[in-house]
N, C-alpha and C positions, 0 to 999 in steps of 0.2 A: 204668416203665422200658420197657414194651413198647408205648408210645403210638405211634400212626400218625404218620408225618412230616407228613402234610397238616394235622395238628392245629395246627402252628405257622403255616402259611400262612393258615389261617383266622383265627388269633388276631390277626395283624398286617396284615391287609388293610384298605385305606382305603374309607371310605364314598363313594358317588358324590355328585358335586356337584350340587345342585339346578339344574334348567334355568333357572329365573328369575334365578339369580345370573349365569349366562353371558349372558343377554339384557341384564341391567343393565350388565355390563361392556362388552359390544359397543356398547350405546347410548352409554355414556360415551365410549368411544374414538372413536365416530363423531362425537359432538358436539365432542370435542377437535379432531379433524381438520378439521371444518367451521369451528371458531373459528380454527384456524391458517390455513386457506385465506382466510377473511374478513380476518384480520390481514395476511396477505401481500398480499391485494388492496388493502386500505387503504394499506399501506405503499408498495406499488407506485404507487398513485395519487398519494400525497404526493410520492414521488420524481419522478414524471413532471411534476408541477406545479412542483416545485423546478427541475427541468431546463429546463422551458419558460421559467420566469422567468429563469434564468441565461442561456438562449439569447437571450431578448428583451433582457436587459441588455447582453449582448455585442454584439448587433446595434445597439442604441441607442448604445453606446460607440463602435462603429466608425463610425456615422453622424456622431456628434459630432466624432470625430477627423478624419474626411474634411472636414467643414465647417470645422474649425479649420485644417486644412492648406490648404484653398482660400482661407480668409481670410488666412492667413499669406503664401501665394503672391501673392495680390492686393496685400497690403500691401507685400511685397518689391518687386513690380513697380512699384507706385506710387512707392516710395522711389527705385528705380533711375531711373524716368522723371524724377522730381524732381531727382535728382542730375545727370542728363544735361542737363536744362533749365538748372539752375543753372550748370553748367560752360559751357554755350553763352553764357549771359548774361555770365559772368565773362570768357570769352575775348573777347567783343565789346567789353566795357568796357575790357579790357586793351589791345586793339588801338587803341582811341581814345586811351588814355593813352600808348601807345607811339608813336603818330603825333606827339604833342606832345613826348615825351621818349624818345629812343631807348634810354636806359639806365634806364627806369622799373623799379622793383623787381618789378613783376608780370610782366615779360618772361620767358617760359619758355625762354630761351636764356642761355648763359654770357656773361660780359662780352666785348665786342668782336665778338660774333656778331650777325649780322642775322637778324631774324625775318620769315619770309614763309610764309603758309598754315600748314602743320603742320611746317615744316622750319626749321632754323637753318643759317646760312651764314657761313663765315669766309674772308676774303680774306687771302692772304699777299702783298700787293702790294709790300711794301717789304723782303721777304726775298729771298735768292738764289733763282734759278730752279733747278729740279731735273728729272731725268728723269721719265718717266711712272711707272715703277715706284717710284722713291724718293718721288715726290709722293703716291702711293697709300699708301705706308707711313707717311708723315707724317700723313696724314688718319686712318689706322687708330689712330695714337697718341691721337687725340682721340675715339676710338670713332665715327669718321665715315668717309666715303668721298669720292672725287672727285665733282665735279658731274655730276648727271644732269638732263636736261630732258624731262619726260614730260607736261607739261600747258601749256595756253595761258597760264595764270596765271604759271607759273614762267618761261616763255619771255619774256613781257613784262617780268617783273621783271629778268631777266638783261640784256635789251636796255637797260633803264634804267640798269644799272650800267656799261654801255659797257666790257665786258670785253675786254682787249687781251692776246692770247696766254696763255690759261688752258687747262690741260688739262681734257678731258672724260672721263668714264668710259665712253666708247664701246668696243665690242669691237674690239680691234686687228685690222688687216687685213694682207694680204700685199702690198698696193700702196697708192699714195697718189692713185689716180685719182678717188676719191670726194670730193666737196666740194659746197658749196652754201649757200643761205640757211638761216638757223636755222629758218625757218618749215617747211622740208622735213625736219627732223631726226626727227620723231616715228616714222616707220616703221623707223628704224635700231635695231639691237640694242645693248643696254647690257651691259657686262661683268659677269659673275656668278661667274667661275671664280677659281682661285687665281692670283695675279699671278706666281708662279714660272714659269708657262708662257711669259711674255713674253721674247722674245729680240731681238737687234739686227737681225734681218731683218724685223721687224714694224713696222707704221705705226700710230700712235695719234692719236686725234682731239683737236682743240683748238678753242677759240672765238676768233674775231678780230672783235670788235664784233658785227655782225649776221650773220656768216657762220661756217661751220665748215670746217676743212681737216684733212688727215692729214699727218703727218710722222713720221720715224723715232722710235721710242719712246725711243731713247737720246739724242735731242736734249733740250734743257732748255726748260721753260716755267714760267709762274707757276702758283700753286696756289690753288684754291678748294675748300674742303671743305663737305660738307653732312651733317646728321644730323637725326633726328626731334626735334622740340621736346617738352619736358616738358609735362604738363597744366598749365594755368593754375591757380594756387592762389588760391581765393577769399579766404582769410584774408590773403594778401599784399596784395590790393587794398583790403580793409577796413582793415587796419592802416595802409597808406600814406595812405588818405584821412583816417583819424583823426589821424595825425601831421601831415598837411598842414593839417587844421582847427585844430590847436593853435597853428600858427605865426601 
């Protein structure tokens, strides 16, 4: 009962750990850390190798795509060039057929319209004459406009038609002092604005055989309309030739 308190502390005290056990534990921990570092290094090297392969694959794929795009672009350009060449040949053949038959099926103009260069022309020779503004409205109904002469080729073609009192789409003037031979018409301005600005005080141009003159826009003249010709259809030439061959 009268035992000293230190007796219990002496009874439950732990024995010291031998130093060789600590050394073994530290060595094992060190080895484990080295193994982890080596593992991380190997894993990192594998990852880098995989990344390099992926990068190389990406670059190779991009090169292949670039080459494919270049080939596709070249192929598309070749196809376009071939289409243009084919259209030129078709147009030339159609012109030859049109020379022999003005209503040949390959003609890129509506019936009763004449074909010259890249335009179609319609003469209203046997209909009543109209004012300049009304004539322009009539042409607009055909998705066309009054006659313009902007090239030597068109000039010679119009001379061959011997046009007598046909309106031109020249810009209206405030006087009628301007006139002359059709050969001098090229520097003149052609009308591009809305026809609603035309009034009875303006003078409009017209063609009289090989000459042009100005007269009050409210006077009446004959009508000739023009519009762009449609592209010549190669299949229409081929079909017409096949049908002709069966006859």
